[in-house]
N, C-alpha and C positions, 0 to 999 in steps of 0.2 A: 506493499500502500504504499509505502514511506517514498517507493520510486514511481509508481500513478503519480502522489502530487508532484513531485518533483522534476518527470519530463514536463509537466505544466507551470510548471515556476510557481507551486506552492508549497513550503515545506515549513511546520508549525516549529516556532523556537519552544514549546511548549503545550501540553495539554491537562485535561482536568474534566475528564466524564462525570455522569452522576449515576452511580448505583451501577446498572448493566452497562453504563455508558465507559466505564473505566476498561472495561474489555473491550473496545472499540479501542479505544485506549493503547493499550498493551498489544493489540493489532499492528496499528499504523507505528508501531514501535518496534515491533520486529519479535516479538516473545514467543509468539507463535504466529501460524500464518490464518490468511482472511477463512480458510477453509476449518482450523481448527480452531476459530476463535467463532466463526457460526454454529459449532456442533456441541461447543462449551455453553454457549451464550440459548442454543437450547437447550440443554440437561440443564442447564440452570432453570429455564424457567419452565420445563416439566416438573421439575421440584417443589419448583416455592409453589407451585400451582395444584401441588396433590398436601399441601400445611394445611393446616385446621382450618377453619375458617377463620375471620378474626377483620378488622380493619384498619383506616387511617383518618386521620385528620388536624388541622391545619394551622395552628393555633400561632398568632400575631405576639409572638412574647420572642425575648430574646432567650442565649441559652439561662444563663444561670433561675433568671425567672423564669423559665419551665418545669428544670432539675428540682423547684420548692415546689411548685406547685407538683409535682411527680410524686414527689414525696408523700403526698395523700394521698396520692392513687399508684400504691404500687404494684399492681396486677399491667401497667402498664409501660414504655418505653420508648425512648426519644430513639426515633428515625431517624429523624435527619437535622441538619441546623441549614438551610438553608440561605440565610441573608440574615442580617445583624438584626430583625424582630421578625420573621419567621419560622416557626421551626415546625415541625411532624412531631406525630405519637400515635404512639403504633401497638395493639395489643387484641384481646379480645371482644367482643361485639359489647356484652353489656357491660364489662369494666370502660371500655368508651363512652356509651353512650352514658354515664354517671359523669365522665370527663367533660362531655361538652354541655350538659344541662348546669353542670359549677360552674363552668366558663360563663354561660353566659348570663344565670342570677351576678356574677361579678362583671359581665359587661365586656370581656375579654373575644377579644374579636376572632371564630373560628368556623369550620366547616369541614364537614365530612368529606373525603375523599372517595371518587368511583371509583373502590376497589373492594371485592371481599374476602382479602389477604389480607396479612397482618405483615408488613416485607417492613424488614430491619427489628425487628421484635426476635422474644424469644420460643416465638411459634415459625420462628425459622430454623427452631437448633437442628432435627430432623433434619432438610434440606443442607444444612451446613454441612452435617457429618457426611452423609451421601455425596456429598459434589465429589468427591475427594476421588472417587470413583472412577470418574469422569478423566481423571489427567493420565491413569495409566496408557502408558505407550505412548507419551508425548515428551516430549526433549526443547521443555522451554529455553528465551535462547534470553538471555541481558541483553535487557532497551537498549536501543540505538537513540532513542529519542525523549529524554525527560519529561513523564507528568509529572501531577501533585493526585496524591494516596487517597482513596475518599475515608478511609479509614483513621488514617494521623493526622489531616491536612498539611503536612508535610510530606519536602519531594520520596519520591518514590525508591527504595534502593535495590539496588538490584539483587541481594539476596532476596530481598520480600518477591519481587515480581518474577521470580523462578521458584519461588515455591508456592506447592500446591495447596500447602496451609490460608497461606493468606485470604487466596480467591473463594475458600475454605469459610473464613474467619469474617468474607467480606459482606457473604451472604447475612447476615448478624452484625452487625459492627453498625452505630450512628455513621450516616453519612455526612461527612465537613465537608460541605459543598461553598461555604459561605468563608470558611478560614482556606478552603484552597481555594478562592480567587484571593482572597488578602497574599497568598504566597505569591500566584503571577502580576499582582499588583505591584508589590513590593519587587519584584524582578526589572523592572525597568518599563518603560515607552510598550505598551500593548497594545497589538489593531485585536481587538475579541471579532472570533468569526465562530458560529455554530452552527454545527454540523447534524444535524436531524429532521425530526418530522414536525417542528415546530418550532416558536422563539421561547419555549420556559425561559431557558437557561437562560438567554440573553435579558430577557423583564429582570431577572434575580441577579444578576453582573451588571444593572442598571438601577437599582436599587440597592 
């Protein structure tokens, strides 16, 4: 993929995915081939679809306020930190309903997401464990281009990129997209290009 973009005069200096988008970044960086990446993404999607039913909700809160709120709702997990004042919580349906009712009482802007699974929550533990089998027979290569890890919000380490355990944890871990954006912005002048089906990430970057 890097050769494809280079042939058209476009080569990213750095990348940042969001959840499954980090697999795409790894493909561009040459960690695995596009064909291998497609198989990994498909396997990941099937495993997550087979997970217990759940839900997700977006809240207009910063991470620290969100953690304080979730302390009173221990059945739920912080799924994503998408912007300075935008987080996503994830978990079983009934606890999520209670949280949303609590937020409405406190006039915290909130919205349920149109999903039937609790991505990046403890309900994905089984999917995360089973995903390891998808890497059998694959020879992952050190990245030729840098990207920012969703799990840490820091630049990916080569040892992480080639470790199947990293990609298994990735299914379960909080997506630290906002911190990843900060890393890109501190790297110098940046022209951000979103490659995907919509402009969701571009809008988060603008926020």
